[in-house]
DSSP file (Angstrom, degrees, kcal/mol; ACC not computed):
  #  RESIDUE AA STRUCTURE BP1 BP2  ACC     N-H-->O    O-->H-N    N-H-->O    O-->H-N    TCO  KAPPA ALPHA  PHI   PSI    X-CA   Y-CA   Z-CA
    1    1 A X              0   0    0      0, 0.0    54,-2.8     0, 0.0     2,-0.4   0.000 360.0 360.0 360.0 148.8    3.8    7.8    4.4
    2    2 A X  E     -AB  30  54A   0     28,-2.4    28,-3.1    52,-0.2     2,-0.3  -0.962 360.0-176.9-129.8 145.5    0.6    6.4    3.1
    3    3 A X  E     - B   0  53A   0     50,-2.6    50,-3.0    -2,-0.4     2,-0.5  -0.950  29.2-115.9-136.8 153.7   -0.7    2.9    2.7
    4    4 A X  E     + B   0  52A   0     24,-0.5    12,-2.9    -2,-0.3     2,-0.3  -0.839  40.4 179.0 -95.8 126.6   -3.9    1.4    1.3
    5    5 A X  E     -CB  15  51A   0     46,-3.0    46,-2.6    -2,-0.5    10,-0.2  -0.801  40.0-120.1-125.7 164.2   -6.0   -0.4    3.9
    6    6 A X  E    S+     0   0A   0      8,-2.1     2,-0.4    -2,-0.3     9,-0.1   0.863 102.1  38.0 -71.7 -36.8   -9.3   -2.2    4.1
    7    7 A X  E >  S-C   10   0A   0      3,-0.6     3,-1.9     7,-0.3     6,-0.2  -0.931 100.0 -98.6-117.8 142.5  -10.8    0.2    6.6
    8    8 A X  T 3  S-     0   0    0     -2,-0.4    45,-0.1     1,-0.3    -2,-0.1  -0.348 103.9  -3.1 -61.0 126.4  -10.3    3.9    6.7
    9    9 A X  T 3  S+     0   0    0     43,-0.2     2,-0.5    -2,-0.1    -1,-0.3   0.577 107.5 109.3  72.5  10.4   -7.6    4.9    9.2
   10   10 A X  E X   +C    7   0A   0     -3,-1.9     3,-1.4     1,-0.1    -3,-0.6  -0.827  37.4 175.7-127.4  93.3   -7.1    1.4   10.4
   11   11 A X  E >  S+     0   0A   0     -2,-0.5     3,-1.6     1,-0.3    -1,-0.1   0.845  82.5  63.5 -62.7 -33.6   -3.8   -0.3    9.4
   12   12 A X  E 3  S+     0   0A   0      1,-0.3    -1,-0.3     2,-0.1     3,-0.1   0.647  86.7  72.7 -68.2 -13.6   -4.7   -3.3   11.5
   13   13 A X  E <  S-     0   0A   0     -3,-1.4    -1,-0.3     1,-0.2    -2,-0.2   0.682 120.9 -78.6 -72.6 -16.7   -7.7   -4.0    9.3
   14   14 A X  E <   -     0   0A   0     -3,-1.6    -8,-2.1    -4,-0.3     2,-0.3  -0.060  38.9-121.2 123.6 135.2   -5.3   -5.2    6.6
   15   15 A X  E     -C    5   0A   0    -10,-0.2     2,-0.3    -3,-0.1   -10,-0.2  -0.795  31.9-107.9-103.8 145.8   -3.0   -3.5    4.1
   16   16 A X        -     0   0    0    -12,-2.9    12,-0.6    -2,-0.3     2,-0.4  -0.558  39.8-178.8 -72.3 132.9   -3.2   -4.1    0.4
   17   17 A X  E     -D   27   0A   0     -2,-0.3     2,-0.4    10,-0.2    10,-0.2  -1.000  15.0-150.8-133.3 134.2   -0.4   -6.2   -1.0
   18   18 A X  E     -D   26   0A   0      8,-2.5     8,-2.4    -2,-0.4     2,-0.2  -0.827  24.8-115.6-102.7 145.3    0.2   -7.1   -4.6
   19   19 A X  E     -D   25   0A   0     -2,-0.4     6,-0.2     6,-0.2     2,-0.1  -0.507  19.2-136.2 -81.1 145.7    2.0  -10.4   -5.4
   20   20 A X    >   -     0   0    0      4,-1.8     3,-1.9    -2,-0.2    -1,-0.1  -0.276  43.9 -86.0 -81.0-179.8    5.4  -10.5   -7.2
   21   21 A X  T 3  S+     0   0    0      1,-0.3    -1,-0.1     2,-0.1    -2,-0.1   0.811 133.3  48.2 -60.4 -29.4    5.9  -13.0  -10.0
   22   22 A X  T 3  S-     0   0    0      2,-0.1    -1,-0.3     0, 0.0    -3,-0.0   0.347 124.1-103.1 -93.9   7.8    6.8  -15.7   -7.4
   23   23 A X    <   +     0   0    0     -3,-1.9     2,-0.3     1,-0.3    -2,-0.1   0.454  69.8 147.9  91.2   0.8    3.8  -14.9   -5.3
   24   24 A X        -     0   0    0      1,-0.1    -4,-1.8    -5,-0.1    -1,-0.3  -0.561  50.3-121.6 -71.5 126.1    5.5  -12.9   -2.5
   25   25 A X  E     -D   19   0A   0     -2,-0.3    45,-1.8    -6,-0.2     2,-0.5  -0.513  28.7-166.3 -71.6 133.2    3.1  -10.2   -1.2
   26   26 A X  E     -De  18  70A   0     -8,-2.4    -8,-2.5    -2,-0.2     2,-0.4  -0.983   8.0-151.7-123.8 125.0    4.5   -6.7   -1.5
   27   27 A X  E     -De  17  71A   0     43,-2.4    45,-2.3    -2,-0.5     2,-0.6  -0.804  12.9-142.3 -93.8 132.8    3.0   -3.7    0.3
   28   28 A X  E     - e   0  72A   0    -12,-0.6     2,-0.5    -2,-0.4   -24,-0.5  -0.851  12.5-166.7 -97.3 125.1    3.4   -0.3   -1.3
   29   29 A X  E     - e   0  73A   0     43,-2.8    45,-3.7    -2,-0.6     2,-0.4  -0.940  12.1-149.6-106.6 132.3    4.0    2.6    0.9
   30   30 A X  E     -Ae   2  74A   0    -28,-3.1   -28,-2.4    -2,-0.5    45,-0.2  -0.869  15.9-160.9-108.1 132.9    3.6    6.0   -0.8
   31   31 A X  S    S+     0   0    0     43,-2.2     2,-0.5    -2,-0.4    -1,-0.1   0.873  85.2  52.6 -72.4 -38.7    5.5    9.1    0.2
   32   32 A X  S  > S-     0   0    0     42,-0.4     4,-1.6     1,-0.1     3,-0.4  -0.863  72.9-147.4-106.8 129.5    3.0   11.3   -1.6
   33   33 A X  H  > S+     0   0    0     -2,-0.5     4,-2.4     1,-0.2     5,-0.2   0.856  99.7  58.9 -62.0 -36.2   -0.8   11.1   -0.8
   34   34 A X  H  > S+     0   0    0      1,-0.2     4,-2.1     2,-0.2    -1,-0.2   0.873 104.7  50.3 -62.6 -36.4   -1.7   12.0   -4.4
   35   35 A X  H  > S+     0   0    0     -3,-0.4     4,-2.2     2,-0.2    -1,-0.2   0.890 109.8  50.4 -67.7 -39.2    0.3    9.0   -5.7
   36   36 A X  H  X S+     0   0    0     -4,-1.6     4,-2.5     1,-0.2    -2,-0.2   0.899 110.1  51.0 -63.1 -40.1   -1.5    6.7   -3.2
   37   37 A X  H  X S+     0   0    0     -4,-2.4     4,-2.2     2,-0.2    -2,-0.2   0.893 109.2  50.2 -65.0 -40.4   -4.8    8.2   -4.4
   38   38 A X  H  X S+     0   0    0     -4,-2.1     4,-1.8     2,-0.2    -2,-0.2   0.920 112.5  46.4 -64.6 -43.6   -3.9    7.5   -8.1
   39   39 A X  H  X S+     0   0    0     -4,-2.2     4,-2.1     1,-0.2    -2,-0.2   0.906 111.3  52.6 -64.0 -41.9   -3.0    3.9   -7.3
   40   40 A X  H  X S+     0   0    0     -4,-2.5     4,-2.5     1,-0.2    -2,-0.2   0.891 106.0  53.9 -61.9 -39.9   -6.2    3.5   -5.3
   41   41 A X  H  X S+     0   0    0     -4,-2.2     4,-1.6     1,-0.2    -1,-0.2   0.897 107.8  50.6 -61.2 -40.9   -8.2    4.8   -8.3
   42   42 A X  H  X S+     0   0    0     -4,-1.8     4,-0.6     1,-0.2    -1,-0.2   0.901 111.0  48.7 -63.1 -40.7   -6.6    2.1  -10.5
   43   43 A X  H ><>S+     0   0    0     -4,-2.1     5,-2.5     1,-0.2     3,-1.0   0.882 106.9  55.5 -67.6 -38.0   -7.5   -0.6   -7.9
   44   44 A X  H ><5S+     0   0    0     -4,-2.5     3,-1.7     1,-0.2    -1,-0.2   0.867 100.4  60.8 -60.6 -35.5  -11.1    0.7   -7.7
   45   45 A X  H 3<5S+     0   0    0     -4,-1.6    -1,-0.2     1,-0.3    -2,-0.2   0.733 107.3  45.0 -65.1 -22.2  -11.3    0.2  -11.5
   46   46 A X  T <<5S-     0   0    0     -3,-1.0    -1,-0.3    -4,-0.6    -2,-0.2   0.151 130.5 -91.2-108.7  18.1  -10.6   -3.5  -11.0
   47   47 A X  T < 5S+     0   0    0     -3,-1.7     2,-0.4     1,-0.3    -3,-0.2   0.539  79.3 136.0  94.3   7.4  -13.0   -3.9   -8.1
   48   48 A X      < -     0   0    0     -5,-2.5     2,-0.7    -8,-0.1    -1,-0.3  -0.768  38.0-157.6 -90.0 131.1  -10.8   -3.3   -5.0
   49   49 A X        +     0   0    0     -2,-0.4     2,-0.3     2,-0.0    -9,-0.0  -0.910  32.3 148.7-109.5 106.0  -12.4   -1.1   -2.3
   50   50 A X        -     0   0    0     -2,-0.7     2,-0.3   -10,-0.2   -44,-0.2  -0.806  34.8-136.0-133.2 171.3   -9.6    0.4   -0.2
   51   51 A X  E     -B    5   0A   0    -46,-2.6   -46,-3.0    -2,-0.3     2,-0.5  -0.960  21.6-116.9-131.9 147.5   -8.8    3.5    1.8
   52   52 A X  E     -B    4   0A   0     -2,-0.3     2,-0.4   -48,-0.2   -43,-0.2  -0.742  35.5-174.9 -85.3 125.1   -5.7    5.7    2.1
   53   53 A X  E     -B    3   0A   0    -50,-3.0   -50,-2.6    -2,-0.5     2,-0.3  -0.980  18.8-133.6-125.4 132.0   -4.3    5.6    5.6
   54   54 A X  E     +B    2   0A   0     -2,-0.4     2,-0.3   -52,-0.2   -52,-0.2  -0.632  28.7 173.1 -84.4 140.7   -1.4    7.7    6.8
   55   55 A X        -     0   0    0    -54,-2.8     2,-0.2    -2,-0.3     5,-0.0  -0.980  34.7-104.5-142.1 153.8    1.3    6.1    8.8
   56   56 A X    >   -     0   0    0     -2,-0.3     3,-1.6     1,-0.1     4,-0.5  -0.511  31.0-119.5 -79.0 151.2    4.7    7.2   10.2
   57   57 A X  T >  S+     0   0    0      1,-0.3     3,-0.7     2,-0.2     4,-0.5   0.745 109.3  65.3 -64.6 -24.0    7.8    6.0    8.4
   58   58 A X  T 3> S+     0   0    0      1,-0.2     4,-0.6     2,-0.1    -1,-0.3   0.754  96.8  57.5 -69.0 -22.5    9.1    4.2   11.4
   59   59 A X  H <> S+     0   0    0     -3,-1.6     4,-3.2     1,-0.2     5,-0.3   0.685  85.0  83.1 -80.5 -18.1    6.2    1.8   11.3
   60   60 A X  H <> S+     0   0    0     -3,-0.7     4,-2.1    -4,-0.5     5,-0.2   0.935  95.5  37.7 -55.3 -57.8    6.9    0.6    7.8
   61   61 A X  H  > S+     0   0    0     -4,-0.5     4,-2.2     1,-0.2    -1,-0.2   0.913 119.0  49.1 -63.2 -44.2    9.5   -2.0    8.6
   62   62 A X  H  X S+     0   0    0     -4,-0.6     4,-2.1     2,-0.2    -1,-0.2   0.928 111.0  49.6 -61.7 -47.0    7.8   -3.2   11.8
   63   63 A X  H  X S+     0   0    0     -4,-3.2     4,-1.8     1,-0.2    -2,-0.2   0.930 114.3  43.6 -59.9 -48.5    4.4   -3.5   10.2
   64   64 A X  H  X>S+     0   0    0     -4,-2.1     5,-2.2    -5,-0.3     4,-1.3   0.860 111.1  54.1 -69.6 -34.9    5.7   -5.6    7.3
   65   65 A X  H  <5S+     0   0    0     -4,-2.2    -1,-0.2    -5,-0.2    -2,-0.2   0.892 109.0  49.0 -66.6 -37.5    7.9   -7.8    9.4
   66   66 A X  H  <5S+     0   0    0     -4,-2.1    -2,-0.2     1,-0.2    -1,-0.2   0.890 115.7  43.8 -65.8 -39.4    5.0   -8.7   11.6
   67   67 A X  H  <5S-     0   0    0     -4,-1.8    -1,-0.2    -5,-0.2    -2,-0.2   0.625 110.1-122.7 -81.7 -13.3    2.8   -9.5    8.6
   68   68 A X  T  <5 +     0   0    0     -4,-1.3     2,-0.3     1,-0.3    -3,-0.2   0.762  68.4 129.6  76.7  25.0    5.7  -11.4    6.9
   69   69 A X      < -     0   0    0     -5,-2.2    -1,-0.3    -6,-0.2     2,-0.2  -0.723  54.8-131.9-108.6 158.1    5.5   -9.2    3.8
   70   70 A X  E     -e   26   0A   0    -45,-1.8   -43,-2.4    -2,-0.3     2,-0.3  -0.633  28.8-155.1 -95.4 166.7    8.1   -7.3    1.9
   71   71 A X  E     -e   27   0A   0    -45,-0.2     2,-0.3    -2,-0.2   -43,-0.2  -0.962  14.6-153.4-143.2 160.4    7.5   -3.6    1.0
   72   72 A X  E     -e   28   0A   0    -45,-2.3   -43,-2.8    -2,-0.3     2,-0.6  -0.955  16.8-136.9-127.4 151.7    8.5   -0.9   -1.4
   73   73 A X  E     -e   29   0A   0     -2,-0.3     2,-0.6   -45,-0.2   -43,-0.2  -0.950  19.1-144.0-109.9 118.0    8.4    2.8   -0.9
   74   74 A X  E     -e   30   0A   0    -45,-3.7   -43,-2.2    -2,-0.6   -42,-0.4  -0.720  16.2-138.4 -86.6 117.9    7.0    4.6   -3.9
   75   75 A X    >   -     0   0    0     -2,-0.6     3,-2.2     1,-0.2    -1,-0.0  -0.334  38.0 -77.0 -71.8 155.3    8.8    7.9   -4.4
   76   76 A X  T 3  S+     0   0    0      1,-0.3    -1,-0.2   -46,-0.0     3,-0.1  -0.288 119.2  12.3 -55.4 131.2    6.8   11.1   -5.3
   77   77 A X  T 3  S+     0   0    0      1,-0.3     2,-0.3    -3,-0.1    -1,-0.3   0.325  90.0 137.5  84.7  -7.9    5.7   11.0   -9.0
   78   78 A X    <   -     0   0    0     -3,-2.2     2,-0.5     1,-0.1    -1,-0.3  -0.561  50.4-135.1 -73.8 132.2    6.6    7.3   -9.5
   79   79 A X        -     0   0    0     -2,-0.3     2,-0.4    -3,-0.1    -1,-0.1  -0.791  22.4-173.0 -95.0 124.1    3.9    5.5  -11.5
   80   80 A X        -     0   0    0     -2,-0.5     2,-0.5   -45,-0.1    -6,-0.0  -0.960   8.9-156.2-119.2 132.6    2.9    2.1  -10.2
   81   81 A X        -     0   0    0     -2,-0.4   -42,-0.1   -39,-0.0    -2,-0.0  -0.927  21.8-122.3-109.5 127.0    0.5   -0.2  -12.0
   82   82 A X              0   0    0     -2,-0.5   -64,-0.0     1,-0.1     0, 0.0  -0.304 360.0 360.0 -65.1 149.7   -1.5   -2.8  -10.1
   83   83 A X              0   0    0    -64,-0.0    -1,-0.1   -63,-0.0    -2,-0.0   0.384 360.0 360.0 -95.0 360.0   -1.1   -6.4  -11.0
């Protein structure tokens, strides 16, 4: 699994979360690194500077529960557009 973080290789530096329509932060976890890279490129185009960080799938639920965020897991080939 891959996540976009503020510092390279450092999940604790902060994970990128996009808001839902009601303002709830949602963290995207990507199964495929290429999909994470494509999403990151889109974010760079709107001024976000982030890094792709690998994490094990067991950490996903724990990480988001500690941060108070919900999450989605982006399947390979799924196209996600930043808000």
